[in-house]
N, C-alpha and C positions, 0 to 999 in steps of 0.2 A: 667539398671545396675547401682549400686552406683558408684559415681565418687569418686576419691582420697579425694576431699574436703569434700564431704558427710560424708565419713567414719571417717574424723578427726572432724566432728560436725560443719563444715563451710558451707557457700555457697557465691557465688559471690553477691557483692552489686548490687542491682538494679539501683543504681545512679551512672553508669558509661558510660564514652565515649571512644571508642578505635580508633586507626589509625594505619595502617600499615606503617612501615617505610622501606625505600629502603634496609636497612640492613637485613631485615627479622624479626627485632624485633617488638613487639607490644607496642605501647605507650597507656598507660590506665590513664585516668584522673577521679578522684573522684569528681563529681559535689557537693557532700555534704561537703567534707573535703578539697577541693581544692588542692589534691595532685596528682602528676604526676609521673608515673614510667614507665620505659622501660623494658619489659620482653624479654628474650631470648626464643629460642625455647623450652628448657627444662622447664622453669617455665610456660610458655604458655600451655604445656601439663599437668603441674600439675593443672593449673586453669581450663582448657577447655577440656583436653583430657581424656584419660583412663588409665593414669599411675597408677600402683599399689602400688608403694612404692617411698620413698624420703629419701635422706640422712640427716643426723643431721643438716648439714649447710643449706640444702634446706628448712628443717622444720623451721629453725630460719628465713630464708627469708620470709617464709609464715607469720610467727608471725608478721614480720615487715609489710608486706602488710595488715595484719589485723589491726595494729596500725594506717596505713594510710588510712582505710576505704575501701580498694580494695575488701577484703573478710570481711564477718562478721560471728557471730554466727548464726548457722542455725535457732535457734528459735526466733531471733530477729525480731521484727516487724518493719521494716525500714520505713514505712510511719509514724509510731508514732515518731520514732526516729528523722526523719527529721522535723516533726512539732516542737518537743522539741527544735531542734537545731535552727530553725528559730526563735522561740519565745525568745531563748537567744540572738540571733542577734538583736532583737527589744527592747532589754533592754540594750542600750550602757551605758558607764560609763560617757558620756558627755551630756551636753544640747546643742542642735542646735537651733539657733535663726536666721531667715531670716528677716531682716528689709527691707520691700518694701516701699521705700520712695516716690515713685510716680509710677503711670501707664502710665504717658505720655512719649512719646518717640521722639528723633529727626530723627529717621529712620522710614521707612515704609516698613519693610521686608515683602516679599509675603507670608511668611509662618508664621508669628508672632503667637506664642503660646497664647498669651493673647489677641489678636484682637477679639472684640466682646464678651469677657468673663464677662465683668462687665458693668452695666448699667450707664449711664451718671446720675448725674454729678460726681460720684466717679472716673471715669476714669481719669479725668483731675485734680484731687486733689492731693495735696502735703502733706506730714506728717508735721504738724505744730510743733513749738517748744514745746507746752504743750503736744502734742501726743509723741514726741520723749523723753521727759522726763519721761512720764508714762511708755513708752515702755522699756527703760532701767531700770526702777524701777521694771517692770514686770519680766524682765530678771532675776534680782538678787532675787526677791522674789521666783522665780522658782528654781533657784539654791539652795536656802535654803530649800524649800519645799521637794525637791528631794535629799537633802544632796549630791549634786555633786560639784566637785572641777575642772571640766573642762568645757569649754565654746568654742563652735564653732560658729562664727558670720559670716554672708554673708550678704552683701548689694545687692539688687535686684530691678528690676523695672517692667514694663517700663525701662527707662534708668536711674539708681539710681544717675548718675553724674549731672543729670538736677537739682538735689537738692544737689549739692555739699557741701553747708554750712550744710545741715542736716547730711551728712555723717561725717564731721569734728565734729559736735556737739555731735553726738553719740559716736564717737571715744574718745572724750575728757571725756564725762561722764563716759563711761567704765574704762578708765584709772584712773579716781579719785575714782570710787568706788571699783575697783579690789585691790587697796591698802589696802582697810579695810577688805578684804575677804582673805581666804587663798587658792586662786586659784592655782592650780598646773599646769594648761595649759589653754591658750588662743590662738586661731587662728582666724585671720580676713582675709576674701577675698572679693572680689567685682566681680560680673557678670556684664560686660559692653560690649557695642559695640565698645569702645576703642576711640571713635572720640573726646571725651572731656578731654582726658588725655595727658598732656605735661610732660616734664621733671621736671618742678617745681612742679606740682601737684603730680606727682609720688613720689618725694623725701619727700614731705610733708606726704603724706599717708603712705609711709614706715616708717618715723620716728614716726608715731603715732600708728603703730602696724599692719598695713596692709602687709600681706606676699604673697597673692596669688591672681591672676587675671584669670578669664575666659573670652576669647575673641573668637568670631566667625570669621572664614574666609572660604568661601564657594568656594573654587577653584581659577581658573585663574582671573585676575583683571576684565576682561568684564563681565563674568558670576557673579562674586561676586557683582558687582556694580549694576547689573540689579536686583538682588535677594535682596540685603540688601541695599535698596534705601535711599540715602541721597542727600542733595542739591548738593555736589560736588564730590561724589564718595568717597569711604572710604578705598579702599585696601591698598593704599599706607600709609595712616595715621595710620591704624591699625598695619601695620608692623614696622612703626616708634615707635609706642607704645610698642610693643613686645621688640624691641631693647633696648629701654631706661629701660623698666621695668626689663628685664633680666640682663642688665649691672649693675642695683642697687641691683640685688640679689633676686628679686622677682621671684617666680615661676609663669609660665604662662601656663594654659590649653588652646590649641588651638583646638576649637570645629569645627568640619566640618560636616554640615548637608548634607546628601547624598540623591539624588533622580535621576530619569532618565535624568534631565537637565543637571547635572554635573558629573555623575558617570564615565564617559568615559575620563574625564580630570583630575581626582584627582590624578593619579600617575604622570602625568606631572606637576601638582602643587606641588608635594612633591619633584621633581626635582628642581623646581624653588627656593622653600623654602631651599633645601639643599645648593644652591648657596649663598643665603642670609646668612645662617648659616656659610658658609666658610670664610665669612669676619667677622663675628660676632660670634665667637665660643661659646660665652655664651648663645646664643640662644638655641643651641641644648642641652647645658648642663642644663639649667633652664626651659626647656619647656617639655610638653608631648602632644601628639596628642589624641583626642577623635573623632572617626568617628561614626556617628549614623544615623538611619532612620529618616526621616521627621515624626514629630508627627502630627497626624491628629487633628483638632479642627473643631468646628461647622463653624467658619468663613473660614476655608480653605478647607472645605470638598470638594467642587467643584474642586479646584486645585488638591487636593490629587487624584481625580478620573483620572486626567490626567497624573500625575507624580509619583504615588505610587501604588494605589490600583491594585492588580492582578499582579504586578511586584515587589513584595517585595523580592522574592526568588533571582532574578538575581541582584537586588540593594544590597542585604545582601552578596551575593558572591563578588561583587566588593568591599564592604566594608572590607571583610576579605582580599582581594588583598592588600587593602590600609594598614592594619594592618601589613601584612607580608612585604610589600615593605618598608614601614617607619622603622619598626624594624631592617630590613637588613641594612638600611642606618644609623643606630645607634641612632635612636629617641627613646625616652620613649613613649610607647603607654599604654593607660588605656583602657582596654576592658570593655565597659559598661555592658555587660553581666554577668561579674564576680564581679559586685559591691555587697556588702554583703546585704545591705538595702537601700531603698529609703525613701525619707522625710515622705511620707504619711503612711508608715509602722511603724514608730518609734513613741511611745507616748511621747517621750522626744525631738520632733521636732516640732517647731511652726513658721508659717510664719505670721507676722505682716503686715497687709494692711496699706495703708496711714492714714485711719481713726481710727486705732487701733483696728479693727477687726482681728480675728485669723483664720487662714486657715491650712490645712494640706497637700494640694497638689498645686504645682506651677500653675496647669491649671484652679484653682477654684478662684484666688485671686481677690477680687473685687465684688464677687458674693454672696450676703448674703444668698443665698440658701444653700451654702457649709460652712458658718462660724460656728465654734464651740464655739464662745463666743467673748469676747474682753479682752483687757488688763486691764480693770477695774474690771473684776470678781475675784472671789476668786481662788487662784491657785488650790486647791483640786477639785473644780468644774470644771476648765479647764482640769485637769489631767484626771477626770473621763470621759468628753466628748471626750477626745483625744483618750482614750483607746477604747471607743465605735466606733470611726472611723477605728481606726487601727485593731479592731476585725472584721471588715467587709471582711473576707476572701475571695478570689476569687476562690480558688481551689476547686476540687471536687474528687471523687475516681479515675478518670481517670487520673487527675494530679499527684496524689500520686504515681501512677505507672509508671510515665513517667520519663526517665532517666535525663532530665534536670530540674525537678521540683524545686530542691533547688536553682537553678538560676533564674528561672522566676516566681515561686510562684503564677502561675495562670495568669500571664501577666499584662499588663498596665490596671488598672481599670479606669483610666481616658479616654483612648481611647475606651475600652469596653463601658462606660457610654453613648457614642455617639449613640449607638444603643439600650439603655435601658432607655430613657426619663431622661438622665442625672443622673441615679442612679449608685452609686458604689456598689462593691461587686460582679461584674460578670466578669467571666474570659475572656481573649483574648487569644486563642491558636494559636501560631505561630510555632508550634513544628517541623513541616517537614523542612522548610527551616533554621531554627535556628541549629537544630542538624546537618544538612549538612554543613553549615558554620563553627561551633564549631569543628567539626571533622577536617575539613581543617586546621584551626588555630592550632588545637593540633598537627597535622602532622608536620606542620611547625615551631613549637616551640614558638608560639606566647605567650602561657603561659604553 
């Protein structure tokens, strides 16, 4: 029997997640349009039941649901629509440049994403003054080539502050060149372990345009220091850095990598951080949490067999606990699964290695097998190779029918490549546990 929606020429979107609320309402989330609505019983019957009629007000509400992507025209090919929208996401209005000034690090983290990815001697190389100058020149040539007026800059490593003078040099060059351009927006951030930052360096970096930091803290002090190994332990030093940085008005993303080793202590960790923030209110005001699964690499594959593989579902469930708990305590949280696009998917995102070689994915830096060229190449050639890389889609027909396809887009190709001789373009399906976790997050109002 035809439903009310069918008679109106509509159908439910395939890209929906739902969660029942204690009130009896149904919370519905469009994974394609990132819209969330709560439906009472009447509107649930209109969408899912056998209601035969609707009032003018209810029809108006249904049209609003159509605008939000909850319902669509019956003849719409949603798979095609999703791909079109994803293609729009991959055409941002800004250029993203990641300067990888060194692959060396003063830590020896047990799960290092880059460990073993690049052959010697590249791994120990630093970006020289000559390469830095050419890297900045490449940046502005790409802005001109792409006719973009927005620039997003990230300093990455290894530990980028092992080449602190290089960071200052690039910031100074950007400041000089941007005065000659009509840049409408520029954002500068650093991904660091935080151990080499003090109040003096933070003040100088802030004055030179750095507004954002990403620092990793993996739970309680003992666990963190065992996992993120440094000469003297780093938990206290990192929190000192977070306090200083947020006091200066910088925004700090606190990244927490979760696996079976630390998942049962992360809620206690949030309690401790809450007490730190009680005495330093700017920390909560200027920080956000990211909780994420451990990322497997070739070098950490053996460890992942012990602390990750086969246990992803319960780890992810604990991650959702963390998001719910942190948000209820007033922290800003950034849910990684809701990010619109990743670096390797955008043709306008480039990672510059220490020797001036160019990459599209953080897990490939320093490995010439994955380089798409160098900063000395012509911009149009680089853009062409960049698009060839981004066009290696991992999804298939099964993905297009999945309700979370717009969020995962076939999954992490870097992780999938571990099972395909290092080749990108293969999907990684984590549908079951991710849908379960996302529905929990939806019910709790995390997004």
